[in-house]
C-alpha positions in Angstrom: -8.2 16.6 3.7 -7.5 19.0 0.9 -10.3 21.1 -0.6 -11.8 19.0 -3.5 -10.7 19.9 -7.0 -13.3 20.5 -9.7 -13.6 19.9 -13.4 -16.1 20.0 -16.2 -16.3 17.9 -19.3 -18.0 18.6 -22.7 -18.0 14.8 -23.5 -18.4 12.7 -20.4 -20.9 12.7 -17.6 -19.2 13.9 -14.4 -20.6 12.5 -11.1 -20.0 13.0 -7.4 -18.6 10.5 -5.1 -19.9 11.1 -1.6 -17.4 10.5 1.3 -19.8 11.5 4.1 -18.2 14.8 5.1 -16.9 15.6 1.6 -17.3 14.6 -2.0 -15.2 14.4 -5.2 -16.0 14.4 -8.9 -15.4 11.3 -10.9 -16.1 9.9 -14.3 -17.3 6.3 -14.4 -15.9 4.3 -17.2 -17.2 1.4 -19.3 -17.2 0.2 -22.8 -20.5 1.9 -23.6 -18.4 5.1 -23.5 -16.0 4.1 -26.3 -18.2 5.7 -29.1 -17.5 9.0 -27.3 -13.7 8.8 -27.8 -13.6 10.5 -31.3 -15.3 13.5 -29.7 -12.9 13.5 -26.7 -9.9 13.2 -29.1 -11.3 15.8 -31.6 -8.4 17.0 -33.8 -6.1 14.1 -32.9 -5.2 11.8 -35.8 -2.3 10.0 -34.2 -1.5 8.9 -30.6 2.1 8.1 -30.1 2.9 5.7 -27.3 6.6 6.2 -26.6 8.3 3.2 -24.8 7.6 -0.4 -24.1 8.2 -0.8 -20.4 5.7 -1.5 -17.7 2.9 0.7 -19.0 3.7 1.0 -22.7 2.5 -2.4 -23.9 -0.8 -2.2 -22.0 -1.7 1.3 -22.9 -0.8 0.9 -26.6 -2.9 -2.2 -26.9 -5.9 -0.9 -24.9 -5.9 2.3 -26.8 -5.7 0.5 -30.2 -8.5 -1.8 -29.2 -10.7 1.0 -27.9 -10.2 3.1 -31.0 -10.8 0.3 -33.5 -13.0 1.5 -36.3 -12.1 5.1 -35.9 -9.6 7.1 -38.0 -7.3 7.6 -35.0 -4.1 5.7 -35.2 -2.1 4.4 -32.3 1.6 4.2 -33.1 4.4 2.9 -30.9 7.7 4.7 -30.8 10.9 2.9 -29.7 14.6 3.8 -29.8 16.5 2.6 -32.8 17.7 -1.0 -32.3 15.4 -1.5 -29.2 15.1 -5.1 -28.1 11.4 -4.4 -27.5 10.7 -4.1 -31.2 10.0 -7.8 -31.5 7.6 -7.7 -28.5 5.8 -4.8 -30.1 5.5 -6.7 -33.3 4.1 -9.7 -31.5 1.4 -7.4 -30.1 0.5 -6.4 -33.6 2.4 -3.1 -34.1 4.7 -3.0 -37.1 6.5 -0.7 -39.4 4.7 -2.3 -42.4 1.3 -1.1 -41.2 2.5 2.2 -40.0 2.0 1.5 -36.2 5.7 1.2 -35.2 8.5 3.7 -35.6 11.6 5.4 -34.2 10.7 7.2 -30.9 11.6 10.7 -32.0 9.9 10.4 -35.4 6.7 9.3 -33.6 7.0 12.2 -31.2 7.4 14.6 -34.1 4.3 13.3 -36.0 1.9 12.6 -33.2 -0.9 14.9 -31.9 -1.0 13.2 -28.5 2.4 12.0 -27.2 2.2 9.5 -24.3 5.7 9.5 -22.9 6.0 6.1 -21.2 9.7 5.5 -21.3 11.4 4.9 -18.0 11.6 7.8 -15.5 15.4 7.9 -15.8 15.1 8.1 -19.6 12.5 10.9 -19.3 15.0 12.8 -17.2 17.6 12.3 -19.9 15.5 12.9 -23.0 12.7 15.4 -22.1 14.4 18.3 -23.7 14.6 16.6 -27.0 11.0 15.5 -26.8 9.9 19.1 -26.0 11.8 20.4 -29.0 10.0 18.0 -31.4 6.5 18.5 -30.2 4.4 20.8 -32.4 2.5 23.8 -30.9 -1.0 22.8 -29.9 -0.2 19.1 -29.4 -0.6 17.3 -26.1 2.0 15.7 -23.9 0.6 12.8 -21.9 2.3 11.4 -18.8 1.3 8.4 -16.6 3.4 9.5 -13.7 4.4 12.9 -12.3 8.0 11.9 -12.0 9.1 14.2 -14.9 7.6 17.3 -13.1 9.5 16.4 -10.0 12.7 16.1 -11.9 12.1 19.3 -13.8 11.6 21.1 -10.5 14.9 19.7 -9.3 16.7 21.1 -12.4 14.7 24.3 -12.9 13.1 23.3 -16.2 9.6 24.2 -17.5 7.1 22.6 -19.9 6.9 24.3 -23.3 4.1 27.0 -23.0 2.4 26.1 -26.3 1.4 22.5 -25.6 -1.2 20.8 -23.4 0.3 18.7 -20.6 -2.0 16.1 -19.0 -1.6 12.9 -17.0 -3.5 9.7 -16.7 -2.1 7.5 -14.0 -3.5 4.0 -13.7 -3.5 2.7 -10.2 -1.7 -0.5 -11.0 1.2 -2.0 -12.9 1.0 -2.2 -16.7 0.3 -6.0 -16.9 -2.8 -5.4 -14.6 -4.0 -2.6 -16.9 -4.0 -4.9 -19.9 -5.2 -8.0 -18.1 -8.3 -6.4 -16.6 -9.0 -4.6 -19.9 -9.1 -8.0 -21.6 -11.3 -9.4 -18.8 -13.5 -6.3 -19.3 -14.5 -7.6 -22.8 -16.6 -10.1 -20.9 -17.5 -7.9 -17.9 -18.2 -4.3 -18.8 -16.4 -1.9 -16.4 -13.5 -4.2 -15.4 -10.2 -2.4 -15.3 -7.8 -0.4 -13.2 -8.9 3.0 -11.7 -6.9 6.0 -12.8 -6.2 9.5 -11.7 -6.0 12.4 -14.1 -4.4 15.8 -14.0 -4.2 18.8 -16.2 -0.9 20.7 -15.8 -1.4 22.9 -18.9 -4.4 23.6 -21.1 -3.6 25.8 -24.0 -6.8 25.2 -26.1 -9.6 24.1 -23.7 -9.3 20.5 -24.8 -7.0 19.1 -22.2 -9.5 17.8 -19.7 -11.5 15.8 -22.3 -8.4 14.5 -23.9 -7.2 13.1 -20.5 -10.6 11.7 -19.7 -10.8 10.1 -23.1 -7.4 8.5 -22.6 -8.5 7.1 -19.2 -11.8 5.7 -20.6 -9.9 4.1 -23.5 -7.6 2.4 -21.0 -10.6 0.8 -19.4 -10.6 2.7 -16.1 -13.7 1.9 -14.0 -13.5 5.3 -12.6 -11.3 8.3 -13.0 -10.6 10.9 -10.3 -8.9 14.2 -10.3 -5.5 15.1 -8.8 -2.6 17.4 -9.7 0.6 16.3 -11.3 2.6 17.2 -8.2 0.2 15.5 -5.8 0.3 12.4 -8.0 4.1 12.0 -8.1 4.4 12.6 -4.3 1.7 10.0 -3.4 2.7 7.5 -6.1 6.5 7.4 -5.4 5.7 7.5 -1.7 3.2 4.7 -2.0 5.4 2.4 -4.0 8.1 2.7 -1.3 5.4 2.2 1.3 2.6 -0.3 1.6 2.3 -1.0 -2.1 5.7 -2.6 -2.6 8.5 -1.8 -0.1 6.6 -2.1 3.2 4.7 -5.3 2.4 8.0 -7.0 1.4 9.7 -5.9 4.6 6.7 -6.8 6.7 6.5 -10.3 5.4 10.2 -10.9 5.9 10.0 -9.7 9.5 6.8 -11.7 10.3 8.2 -14.9 8.8 11.3 -14.8 10.9 9.3 -13.9 14.0 6.9 -16.8 13.5 9.7 -19.3 12.9 11.5 -18.0 16.1 8.3 -18.7 18.0 8.2 -22.3 16.9 6.1 -22.4 13.7 7.4 -24.6 10.9 8.7 -22.7 8.0 5.7 -23.6 5.9 3.2 -22.5 8.6 5.2 -19.3 9.1 4.9 -18.4 5.4 1.2 -19.3 5.5 0.5 -17.0 8.4 2.7 -14.1 7.0 2.6 -13.8 3.2 -0.3 -16.0 2.4 -2.5 -14.4 5.0 -1.8 -10.9 3.7 -2.1 -11.6 -0.1 -5.0 -14.0 0.4 -7.9 -13.4 2.8 -6.7 -10.1 4.3 -6.3 -8.4 0.8 -9.5 -10.0 -0.5 -11.5 -8.7 2.5 -10.1 -5.2 2.2 -10.7 -5.3 -1.6 -14.4 -6.1 -1.3 -15.4 -4.8 2.2 -12.8 -2.4 3.4 -10.0 -2.3 6.0 -12.3 -2.3 9.0 -14.0 -5.5 7.9 -10.7 -7.4 8.6 -10.8 -6.3 12.2 -14.6 -6.8 12.6 -14.3 -10.4 11.3 -12.1 -11.5 14.1 -13.3 -13.1 17.4 -12.6 -11.5 20.7 -9.2 -13.1 21.1 -8.3 -12.2 17.6 -9.3 -8.5 18.1 -7.1 -8.4 21.2 -4.1 -9.8 19.3 -4.8 -7.4 16.3 -4.8 -4.5 18.7 -1.5 -5.5 20.3 0.2 -5.7 16.9 -1.4 -2.6 15.6 -0.5 -0.3 18.6 3.1 -1.6 18.6 3.5 -1.3 14.8 1.9 2.0 14.0 4.5 4.3 15.6 7.4 2.4 14.0 5.7 2.4 10.6 4.7 6.0 10.9 8.4 6.9 11.5 9.5 5.3 8.3 6.5 6.7 6.3 7.2 10.2 7.3 10.8 9.8 6.3 9.8 8.5 2.9 7.4 11.3 2.3 10.1 13.9 3.1 12.6 12.1 0.8 10.0 12.2 -2.0 8.7 15.7 -1.6 12.2 17.1 -1.3 13.2 15.6 -4.6 15.8 13.2 -3.1 14.1 10.0 -4.2 13.8 11.4 -7.7 17.5 12.4 -7.8 18.3 8.8 -6.6 16.3 7.3 -9.5 18.1 9.5 -12.0 21.5 8.6 -10.6 20.5 4.9 -10.6 19.7 5.2 -14.3 23.4 5.5 -15.0 24.4 2.6 -12.7 21.8 0.4 -14.3 23.4 0.8 -17.7 26.4 -1.0 -16.3 24.8 -3.5 -13.9 21.1 -4.6 -13.7 19.2 -4.8 -10.4 19.7 -8.0 -8.5 16.9 -10.5 -7.6 14.9 -10.2 -4.4 13.3 -13.6 -3.9 16.3 -15.6 -2.8 15.8 -15.6 0.9 14.4 -18.6 2.8 11.1 -16.8 3.1 10.5 -16.9 -0.7 12.0 -20.3 -1.3 9.6 -21.7 1.3 6.8 -19.7 -0.3 7.3 -21.4 -3.7 6.7 -24.8 -2.1 3.7 -23.5 -0.1 2.0 -22.2 -3.3 2.3 -25.6 -5.0 0.2 -27.1 -2.2 -2.1 -24.2 -1.6 -5.6 -24.6 -0.5 -7.2 -21.1 -0.5 -9.9 -22.2 2.0 -7.2 -23.0 4.6 -5.3 -19.8 4.5 -5.8 -18.1 7.9 -6.5 -14.5 8.7 -3.7 -14.3 11.3 -4.7 -11.4 13.6 -1.1 -10.5 14.5 -0.2 -10.3 10.8 -3.4 -8.3 10.1 -2.5 -5.8 12.9 1.1 -5.3 11.6 0.0 -4.9 7.9 -3.0 -2.7 8.6 -1.1 -0.5 11.0 1.5 0.2 8.3 -1.3 0.9 5.8 -2.9 3.3 8.1 0.4 5.1 8.9 0.8 5.6 5.1 -2.8 6.9 4.9 -2.3 9.4 7.8 0.8 10.9 6.3 -1.1 11.5 3.1 -4.0 13.1 5.0 -1.5 15.3 6.8 -0.2 16.6 3.5 -3.7 17.3 2.1 -3.9 14.7 -0.6 -7.4 14.1 -2.1 -9.4 11.3 -0.4 -9.8 9.3 -3.6 -6.1 9.5 -4.3 -5.3 8.3 -0.7 -7.7 5.3 -1.0 -6.4 4.3 -4.4 -2.6 4.8 -3.7 -2.7 3.2 -0.3 -5.5 0.5 -0.4 -7.1 -0.3 -3.7 -4.0 -0.5 -5.8 -2.3 -3.0 -3.4 -5.3 -5.3 -2.9 -6.7 -5.2 -6.5 -3.6 -4.9 -8.6 -0.4 -5.7 -6.8 -0.9 -8.3 -4.1 -2.5 -10.7 -6.4 0.8 -10.9 -8.3 2.7 -11.8 -5.1 0.0 -14.3 -4.2 0.4 -16.0 -7.6 4.2 -16.2 -7.9 6.0 -14.4 -5.1 7.5 -11.0 -4.3 9.7 -10.6 -7.3 6.8 -11.3 -9.7 4.9 -8.4 -8.1 7.7 -5.9 -7.7 9.6 -6.6 -10.9 6.5 -6.2 -13.1 6.5 -2.6 -12.0 8.4 0.4 -13.2 12.2 0.9 -12.6 11.4 3.7 -10.2 9.1 1.4 -8.2 11.6 -1.5 -8.2 14.3 0.8 -7.0 12.2 2.2 -4.2 11.0 -1.2 -3.0 14.6 -2.5 -2.8 15.7 0.6 -0.9 12.9 0.8 1.7 11.8 -2.9 2.3 14.8 -3.5 4.5 14.1 -0.3 6.5 10.6 -1.5 7.3 11.8 -4.9 8.2 14.5 -3.5 10.5 12.4 -0.8 12.1 9.4 -3.1 12.8 11.6 -5.8 14.1 13.8 -3.5 16.3 11.0 -1.3 17.6 7.5 -2.8 17.3 8.4 -6.4 18.2 10.7 -5.4 21.0 8.0 -3.2 22.5 5.7 -6.1 22.5 8.2 -8.7 23.9 9.3 -6.4 26.7 5.7 -5.4 27.5 6.3 -1.7 27.1 3.2 0.6 27.4 1.5 1.1 24.1 -0.8 4.0 22.9 -4.3 2.6 23.2 -5.8 5.7 21.7 -4.6 4.4 18.3 -7.4 1.8 18.2 -10.4 4.2 18.4 -8.6 6.5 16.0 -8.4 3.5 13.6 -12.0 2.5 14.0 -13.3 6.1 13.4 -10.9 7.0 10.7 -12.4 9.0 7.7 -10.7 6.7 5.2 -13.4 4.1 5.9 -16.1 6.3 4.4 -13.9 7.1 1.4 -13.3 3.4 0.8 -17.0 2.6 1.2 -17.8 5.1 -1.5 -15.0 3.8 -3.8 -16.1 0.2 -3.3 -19.5 1.0 -4.8 -17.7 1.5 -8.1 -15.6 -1.6 -7.8 -16.0 -3.9 -10.8 -17.4 -7.4 -10.0 -14.5 -9.1 -11.6 -11.2 -9.9 -9.8 -7.9 -9.8 -11.6 -6.8 -13.0 -13.1 -3.0 -13.6 -12.8 -1.5 -16.4 -14.8 
């Protein structure tokens, strides 16, 4: 694990999260902190939220609501003729009241610019944005993608502005939905990481922390912009979106081939993951799934785990290399041009998801099983993702959030409610592209390697089980779970 980062705040109380052998600094959120926002945003009269994609609507509304009664204005900036203008107006932003404008005008006039347009659009327009920002203002990002792209093309941030990031560990709709729920239960929300890439006036850290608190983050942990984009883009292609999609497709076909009805196969694959497995991990940790099985269940879990981990690890290492080398970022930029001509296709048309629609209509939550084989495959893949991040020295809190908390608390509930497309296609374009590219790779590799090793009774590495049981991530998760809000996300 990397040496912990450190930060100080002139506004918010900084606490330590103890992981057993290591600790990290965090800021706990909550609505009782909202009166501190004017101090955190000292000197800022306007926050410009540029874009209305996955994060834009949630962040604009959360910031507006959190800053109500102050003299800080939240203004949405959209490109001329944007089809999102009506949606922004429905959310209460309008040209008439000065809270809606053309994107570049809003950039020019804002003291804090939150650049939440699509990653491909950021790659296309960042130069113009930089030209318009006044010295001493602050650029805010909710993803490190732009830094990765700028490294690819040899560009730099302007030296006379602050550059910070606040990155919610969930899709935009979750950020808004849990914030609204938090009006009734203080502290409900989506965890966020923050990073300070440039601090020209000593205010950057408190601006970033204020932004995170205003979004409703239960706790905010520190990372770097580079670490964030590598773990985030990697995680989306892994267990958060791509891997879970591919795993469910492979499990469904396997269960049907073994004689299960189509409905029972879906119940034991998708429903088991998004239902009791995710809920157990969310509230009690990964190890609790294994410990809750009987002796026969533990044996089946171990068979699936030891067969799946090597195959999943192979794919995870490839994804990390593709992300850290810049190749995935280049692919997203190239896709931006293709998507102008042809939108992404749908991903819920296979038999798996058609059967799933009928299963959900008749769902009885109490009857969804914790299938030990499914749990072994899913958790092996999750642990493979975690181990690659550990190998590359990512902070423990980032690993826990990007590989565990985000999928169980923010993403899987969407799949549980309405299927895989509802989960993936509520996310950013970058995430949607990555899930579509890598889900088939996980499906193919696990089917061709893990299941074949099992069916042909090939020797498996039994050392993987004690490594799983004694893994340091369990202590990290235990510490993070102490800060988990009592409320679960409500998905319509």
